[in-house]
KELUM-833654 format. One record per residue (C-alpha): residue number from 1; z, y, x; residue in one letter. Coordinates in Angstrom, 2 decimals, decimal comma. Each point is the difference from the previous one (the first is absolute). Example, Ala and Ser with C-alpha at 12.3 -4.5 7.8 and 13.67 -1.06 7.14 Angstrom:
BEGIN
num  pz  py  px  residuo
1  7,80  -4,50  12,30  A
2  -0,66  3,44  1,37  S
END
This chain:
BEGIN
num  pz  py  px  residuo
1  -20,14  -10,00  9,52  X
2  1,49  2,96  1,87  X
3  3,23  -0,70  1,84  X
4  1,37  3,33  -1,21  X
5  1,15  0,03  -3,62  X
6  1,97  2,95  -1,37  X
7  0,06  -0,56  -3,77  X
8  0,94  -3,22  -1,80  X
9  1,58  -1,23  -3,24  X
10  2,83  -2,55  -0,04  X
11  2,38  -1,55  -2,54  X
12  3,71  -0,49  0,64  X
13  2,76  -1,69  -1,97  X
14  3,70  -0,19  0,74  X
15  1,80  -3,26  -0,76  X
16  1,40  -0,75  -3,44  X
17  3,75  -0,31  -0,37  X
18  1,32  -3,52  -0,59  X
19  1,47  -0,94  -3,39  X
20  3,72  -0,28  -0,59  X
21  1,27  -3,52  -0,71  X
22  1,62  -1,34  -3,16  X
23  2,61  -2,50  1,14  X
24  3,56  -1,11  -0,77  X
25  2,55  -1,35  2,40  X
26  0,21  -3,77  -0,04  X
27  2,94  -1,71  1,68  X
28  2,03  -3,14  -0,60  X
29  3,07  0,61  -2,13  X
30  -1,27  3,54  -0,84  X
31  -0,99  -0,17  -3,63  X
32  -1,32  3,53  -0,60  X
33  -1,35  1,45  3,23  X
34  -1,06  3,61  -0,18  X
35  -3,48  1,42  0,61  X
36  -1,04  -0,20  3,65  X
37  -3,72  0,87  -0,05  X
38  -0,93  1,93  3,16  X
39  -2,20  3,08  0,31  X
40  -3,67  -0,13  0,93  X
41  -1,05  1,27  3,42  X
42  -1,73  3,36  0,43  X
43  -3,73  -0,01  0,59  X
44  -1,42  0,92  3,41  X
45  -1,05  3,56  0,81  X
46  -3,36  1,30  1,22  X
47  0,48  2,04  3,19  X
48  -2,41  2,11  2,03  X
49  -0,07  0,36  3,79  X
50  -2,00  2,69  1,80  X
51  -1,28  -2,10  2,89  X
52  -0,96  2,15  3,03  X
53  -2,33  -2,79  1,18  X
54  -2,18  0,21  -3,12  X
55  -2,80  2,53  -0,28  X
56  -2,05  -1,21  -2,96  X
57  0,43  -1,57  -3,46  X
58  -2,46  -2,78  0,83  X
59  2,60  -2,76  -0,47  X
60  0,27  0,86  -3,70  X
61  -3,68  -0,90  -0,50  X
62  0,98  -3,63  0,58  X
63  3,41  -0,02  -1,74  X
64  0,58  2,33  -2,92  X
65  2,75  -1,72  -2,04  X
66  3,64  0,14  1,08  X
67  2,80  -1,70  -1,93  X
68  3,67  -0,30  0,95  X
69  2,02  -3,13  -0,83  X
70  1,80  -0,38  -3,31  X
71  3,75  -0,39  -0,08  X
72  1,19  -3,50  -0,94  X
73  1,94  -0,73  -3,17  X
74  3,79  -0,20  -0,07  X
75  1,69  -3,37  -0,34  X
76  3,27  -1,54  -1,09  X
77  3,26  0,44  1,83  X
78  -0,48  3,80  0,09  X
79  -2,73  -0,49  2,62  X
80  -2,33  2,96  0,28  X
81  -3,70  -0,51  0,58  X
82  -1,61  0,76  3,35  X
83  -1,53  3,40  0,52  X
84  -3,80  0,00  0,29  X
85  -1,50  0,74  3,38  X
86  -1,37  3,51  0,52  X
87  -3,40  0,70  1,51  X
88  -0,96  2,76  2,43  X
89  -3,49  1,47  -0,09  X
90  -1,17  1,50  3,31  X
91  -2,14  3,14  -0,29  X
92  -1,30  2,49  2,58  X
93  1,98  3,26  0,24  X
94  -1,53  2,62  -2,25  X
95  -0,64  -2,38  -2,91  X
96  0,56  1,60  -3,40  X
97  0,76  -2,28  -2,95  X
98  -1,31  1,24  -3,35  X
99  0,24  -1,44  -3,48  X
100  -3,45  -1,50  -0,58  X
101  -0,24  1,22  -3,59  X
102  1,26  3,59  0,32  X
103  -0,59  0,48  3,78  X
104  3,41  1,67  0,20  X
105  1,75  -0,35  3,36  X
106  2,67  -2,70  0,05  X
107  0,86  -0,06  3,71  X
108  -1,17  1,49  3,28  X
109  0,52  -2,23  3,04  X
110  -0,41  2,74  2,57  X
111  2,79  -0,90  2,45  X
112  -0,89  -2,73  2,54  X
113  2,55  -2,82  0,04  X
114  1,49  0,94  -3,38  X
115  0,85  -2,64  -2,64  X
116  0,24  1,05  -3,65  X
117  0,52  -1,67  -3,37  X
118  -3,06  -0,06  -2,26  X
119  1,05  -2,37  -2,82  X
120  3,49  -1,24  -0,76  X
121  0,47  -3,59  -1,11  X
122  1,22  -0,78  -3,50  X
123  3,73  -0,36  -0,51  X
124  1,33  -3,48  -0,65  X
125  1,33  -0,76  -3,48  X
126  3,68  -0,56  -0,77  X
127  1,25  -3,51  -0,57  X
128  2,01  -0,80  -3,12  X
129  3,29  0,34  1,91  X
130  -0,36  3,80  -0,41  X
131  -0,08  -0,20  -3,80  X
132  3,32  -1,76  -0,53  X
133  2,57  2,03  -1,99  X
134  3,32  -0,93  -1,65  X
135  -1,85  -0,45  -3,30  X
136  -3,20  -1,48  1,51  X
137  1,17  -2,68  2,35  X
138  -3,14  -2,13  0,08  X
139  -3,03  2,34  0,21  X
140  -3,12  -2,09  -0,34  X
141  -2,37  2,63  1,38  X
142  -0,84  1,76  3,27  X
143  -2,29  2,78  1,14  X
144  -3,40  -0,63  1,55  X
145  -1,01  1,73  3,22  X
146  -2,02  3,20  -0,03  X
147  -3,73  -0,68  0,06  X
148  -1,96  2,30  2,29  X
149  -3,47  1,37  -0,54  X
150  -3,15  -0,14  2,11  X
151  -0,84  3,39  1,52  X
152  -3,44  0,97  1,27  X
153  -0,10  2,52  2,83  X
154  -2,76  1,99  1,64  X
155  0,57  0,27  3,76  X
156  -1,51  2,92  1,89  X
157  0,31  0,39  3,75  X
158  0,27  3,68  0,91  X
159  -0,08  0,46  3,76  X
160  3,16  1,54  1,48  X
161  -1,06  2,61  2,53  X
162  0,99  3,52  1,00  X
163  -3,57  1,13  0,65  X
164  -3,20  -1,06  -1,76  X
165  -3,45  0,45  1,52  X
166  -2,45  0,94  -2,76  X
167  -3,67  0,90  0,02  X
168  -3,47  -1,28  -0,72  X
169  -1,15  -3,27  1,59  X
170  -0,94  0,11  3,67  X
171  1,71  3,30  0,88  X
172  2,12  -1,62  2,74  X
173  3,30  -0,88  -1,68  X
174  0,23  -3,43  1,63  X
175  -0,90  1,43  3,38  X
176  2,74  2,62  -0,26  X
177  2,56  -2,64  -1,00  X
178  -1,00  -2,20  2,94  X
179  0,42  2,74  2,60  X
180  3,33  1,46  -1,18  X
181  1,70  -3,32  -0,85  X
182  -0,12  -3,57  1,23  X
183  -1,83  -1,15  -3,15  X
184  -3,34  -1,77  0,48  X
185  -2,04  0,66  -3,14  X
186  -3,59  -1,12  -0,27  X
187  -2,30  2,81  1,16  X
188  -3,76  0,14  -0,56  X
189  -2,69  2,55  -0,77  X
190  -0,56  -0,84  -3,66  X
191  1,63  0,89  -3,28  X
192  3,01  -1,94  -1,32  X
193  0,73  -1,69  3,30  X
194  3,64  0,32  -1,08  X
195  0,57  -1,87  -3,24  X
196  3,80  -0,26  0,16  X
197  2,75  2,40  1,09  X
198  0,98  -0,21  3,66  X
199  3,41  1,14  1,22  X
200  0,95  1,34  3,39  X
201  3,05  1,70  1,49  X
202  -0,21  3,29  1,87  X
203  2,93  0,34  2,43  X
204  0,64  3,71  0,33  X
205  3,05  1,57  1,66  X
206  2,14  -3,11  -0,62  X
207  -1,09  -0,16  -3,65  X
208  -2,15  -2,65  -1,67  X
209  -2,59  1,28  -2,45  X
210  -1,82  -2,59  -2,11  X
211  -3,67  0,84  -0,43  X
212  -2,37  -1,74  -2,41  X
213  -3,78  -0,16  0,33  X
214  -1,12  -0,20  -3,63  X
215  -3,46  -1,29  -1,03  X
216  -2,54  2,80  -0,56  X
217  -0,58  1,74  -3,31  X
218  -3,17  0,60  -1,94  X
219  -0,69  2,31  -2,93  X
220  1,56  -1,39  -3,18  X
221  2,73  -1,96  1,80  X
222  2,66  1,26  -2,43  X
223  -1,95  -1,80  -2,76  X
224  -0,22  -3,15  2,11  X
225  -3,41  0,54  1,61  X
226  -0,44  -1,59  3,43  X
227  3,36  -1,09  1,39  X
228  1,50  2,39  -2,56  X
229  3,56  -0,78  -0,95  X
230  0,21  -2,51  2,84  X
231  -0,07  3,05  2,26  X
232  2,05  2,50  -2,00  X
233  2,83  -2,43  -0,63  X
234  0,86  0,07  3,70  X
235  0,13  3,79  0,20  X
236  2,71  0,21  -2,68  X
237  2,96  -0,21  2,37  X
238  -1,27  2,01  2,95  X
239  1,88  3,19  0,82  X
240  -2,85  1,68  1,86  X
241  -3,78  -0,37  -0,10  X
242  -2,28  0,32  3,02  X
243  -3,30  0,92  -1,65  X
244  -2,81  -0,94  2,37  X
245  -3,51  1,40  -0,27  X
246  -3,06  -0,53  2,19  X
247  -0,38  3,53  1,37  X
248  -3,25  -0,88  1,76  X
249  -1,83  -0,80  -3,22  X
250  -1,48  -2,94  1,92  X
251  -0,97  -1,90  -3,16  X
252  -1,47  3,07  -1,70  X
253  3,06  0,55  -2,18  X
254  1,62  3,40  -0,59  X
255  3,64  -0,18  1,19  X
256  1,06  2,79  -2,40  X
257  -1,36  -1,92  -2,99  X
258  1,62  -3,19  1,31  X
259  3,35  1,78  0,26  X
260  -0,20  1,32  -3,57  X
261  -1,09  -3,36  -1,40  X
262  2,90  -1,87  1,62  X
263  2,46  2,62  -1,30  X
264  -1,50  -0,40  -3,48  X
265  0,50  -3,77  0,05  X
266  3,60  0,45  1,15  X
267  0,59  2,49  -2,81  X
268  -1,45  -2,30  -2,67  X
269  2,19  -2,92  1,06  X
270  3,30  1,87  -0,39  X
271  1,98  2,49  2,05  X
272  -1,60  -1,05  3,28  X
273  -1,87  3,29  0,33  X
274  3,35  1,80  0,33  X
275  1,01  -2,07  3,04  X
276  0,13  1,98  3,24  X
277  -3,23  -0,38  1,94  X
278  -1,27  0,57  3,50  X
279  -3,75  0,44  0,24  X
280  -1,33  -1,92  3,01  X
281  -3,52  0,89  1,12  X
282  -1,09  -3,12  1,85  X
283  -3,06  -0,89  2,13  X
284  0,05  3,38  1,74  X
285  -1,43  -1,56  3,13  X
286  -3,38  -0,04  -1,77  X
287  -2,28  2,99  -0,41  X
288  0,00  2,30  -3,02  X
289  3,70  -0,06  -0,78  X
290  0,89  3,67  0,73  X
291  -1,63  1,51  -3,09  X
292  1,45  -2,67  -2,31  X
293  3,51  0,50  1,36  X
294  -0,23  3,75  -0,62  X
295  -1,16  -0,65  -3,57  X
296  2,91  -2,40  -0,54  X
297  2,54  2,48  1,41  X
298  -1,31  2,66  -2,37  X
299  -0,02  -2,46  -2,92  X
300  3,70  -0,95  0,32  X
301  1,27  3,47  0,90  X
302  3,13  0,80  -2,00  X
303  0,62  -3,64  -0,99  X
304  2,64  -0,75  2,66  X
305  -2,19  -2,73  1,49  X
306  0,00  -0,01  3,83  X
307  -3,38  -0,75  1,58  X
308  -0,38  -2,00  3,22  X
309  -3,10  -0,73  2,04  X
310  -0,02  -3,43  1,65  X
311  -2,12  -2,84  1,22  X
312  1,79  -3,28  -0,58  X
313  -2,59  -1,94  1,97  X
314  0,28  2,33  3,02  X
315  3,78  0,47  -0,50  X
316  -0,35  3,78  -0,14  X
317  2,43  2,34  -1,82  X
318  2,45  -2,72  -1,03  X
319  3,25  1,41  1,43  X
320  0,08  3,23  -2,07  X
321  -0,85  -2,02  -3,11  X
322  2,85  -2,47  0,56  X
323  2,45  2,85  0,70  X
324  -0,90  1,68  -3,29  X
325  0,25  -3,31  -1,86  X
326  3,50  -0,66  1,37  X
327  1,16  3,53  -0,78  X
328  -1,16  -0,19  -3,62  X
329  1,62  -3,41  -0,57  X
330  3,38  1,37  1,09  X
331  0,10  2,28  -3,04  X
332  -1,61  -2,31  -2,58  X
333  1,98  -2,14  -2,48  X
334  0,29  -3,76  0,65  X
335  -2,57  -2,57  -1,10  X
336  -0,34  -0,26  -3,78  X
337  2,15  -2,59  -1,77  X
338  -1,13  -1,02  -3,48  X
339  2,96  0,07  -2,36  X
340  0,16  -2,78  -2,64  X
341  -1,30  1,01  -3,41  X
342  1,28  -3,17  -1,66  X
343  2,34  -2,87  0,90  X
344  -1,10  -3,63  0,06  X
345  3,16  -1,77  1,14  X
346  2,01  0,53  -3,18  X
347  0,75  -3,45  -1,42  X
348  3,51  0,27  -1,45  X
349  0,50  -1,26  -3,54  X
350  -1,52  2,73  -2,19  X
351  1,71  1,32  -3,13  X
352  -2,91  1,78  -1,72  X
353  -1,71  -1,14  -3,20  X
354  -2,09  1,35  -2,86  X
355  0,17  -0,65  -3,74  X
356  -2,98  0,41  -2,33  X
357  -0,81  -1,02  -3,55  X
358  -3,05  -2,15  -0,71  X
359  -0,66  -0,85  -3,65  X
360  3,30  -1,39  -1,27  X
361  1,39  -0,98  3,41  X
362  1,79  1,89  2,76  X
363  -1,27  -0,72  3,51  X
364  2,41  0,35  2,92  X
365  -1,74  0,12  3,40  X
366  1,28  0,36  3,54  X
367  0,91  -2,19  2,94  X
368  3,73  0,59  -0,65  X
369  0,06  -1,70  -3,39  X
370  -2,57  -2,63  0,98  X
371  2,10  -0,95  3,00  X
372  3,08  -0,13  -2,24  X
373  -1,86  -2,35  -2,32  X
374  -0,42  -2,49  2,86  X
375  3,79  -0,23  0,26  X
376  0,59  -1,21  -3,54  X
377  0,74  -3,58  -1,02  X
378  -1,13  0,10  -3,62  X
379  1,84  -3,23  -0,79  X
380  3,34  1,48  1,00  X
381  1,82  2,38  -2,38  X
382  1,99  1,68  2,77  X
383  -3,22  0,71  1,88  X
384  -1,56  1,57  -3,11  X
385  3,08  2,17  -0,52  X
386  -0,18  1,14  3,63  X
387  -3,71  0,78  -0,47  X
388  0,74  2,20  -3,01  X
389  2,78  1,85  1,84  X
390  -2,33  0,56  2,96  X
391  -2,67  1,48  -2,29  X
392  2,63  2,35  -1,41  X
393  1,14  0,95  3,53  X
394  -3,59  0,80  1,06  X
395  -0,45  2,20  -3,09  X
396  -2,62  -2,20  -1,64  X
397  1,94  -0,32  -3,29  X
398  0,41  3,80  -0,27  X
399  -3,67  0,55  0,85  X
400  -1,10  -2,45  -2,71  X
401  2,25  1,73  -2,53  X
402  -1,52  3,38  0,92  X
403  -3,49  -1,41  -0,58  X
404  1,07  -1,00  -3,53  X
405  0,90  -3,68  0,43  X
406  2,29  -1,49  -2,66  X
407  1,95  -3,23  -0,29  X
408  -2,38  -2,96  -0,13  X
409  -3,11  1,81  1,31  X
410  -2,09  -1,91  2,55  X
411  0,41  0,95  3,67  X
412  -2,32  -1,35  2,69  X
413  0,86  -0,24  3,69  X
414  -2,71  -1,58  2,15  X
415  -1,10  -3,08  -1,98  X
416  3,30  -0,40  -1,91  X
417  0,73  1,32  -3,51  X
418  3,51  0,75  -1,35  X
419  1,60  1,46  -3,09  X
420  1,59  3,39  0,59  X
421  3,80  -0,25  -0,16  X
422  2,25  3,04  0,18  X
END
């Protein structure tokens, strides 16, 4: 198994809220003590931490289920239940959380050292002490805690770098990274030596520029051929692309065709083709490069793509290239941040429901009314009256009337059936 993993699926669940207690004060010489049932504790949250010391999602291959503690139930004497313990999931900076079903972005952990809330724990239920009124002095019911749902997330690690080195395999990307930064990528004379992104920092005029050596592309990468999306995912955030070609044609390849093919793959994947590029003609210490460089210059004329002639192995032509790179970065917008397309941490008590007619019955569905049903003591008349008033407050009675329900018609909520009462 590779030690570098940049795409995984995990499940997370915030803690359930504890149930409110049904209790009445008991004390010597106090004949009718009032209700003193305490509230349930809130469930624990699920938090995320962008850990600067993590660089891969490998840990999630061995642990993929994360559950926060439930809140404990309330007790007598107005004692509230204990809050459930929260959990913190450590991820490498640059990890994007997506909903596994829709693949919409939920959260982008792109700031090292940042802690953010992913899922909020369920709220604890009220004890019966909250339901006492002058006319209802002994409420024999309480509210349960909010039950939370299991969420499945798709995690994608998108490398955070200012500059991305792109190009076909074996054009010298790793060599260039090794000579302009302190990074030590694996370097060898065969294709796909680099299988994972390598990061290095270029210190230029008191500025740090993060450079990423991305694994090489092949034709069809945008459709997943070769390293495919495993490559393109890490180009998403880069502000500037250094597009390397083998100007010597050492392997019998045409550098102009290579340049066009890489640009085509970037275009198919998204808006990557519109990223600013610098064309870097590498391996110009070998014979036969002059004609190819002239062809490349002519090919990109009018495209606002600077062309530089270098030899990374011989350390030739690097200073002008780095100066141009720094100058371009000064005017470019900051690294891309993926804005959330949907929220996952919403766990307050919902108030939405639907009403539909099925045969001779009216079906009421929705977590609001189902949660309300859990609060009812069906052996207590005051509790039933409170339940009916709560349905009216939520708008369920009006909605049933609009659907055509009349006195005595059957209404189903979850697995319970009732007669409709105005």
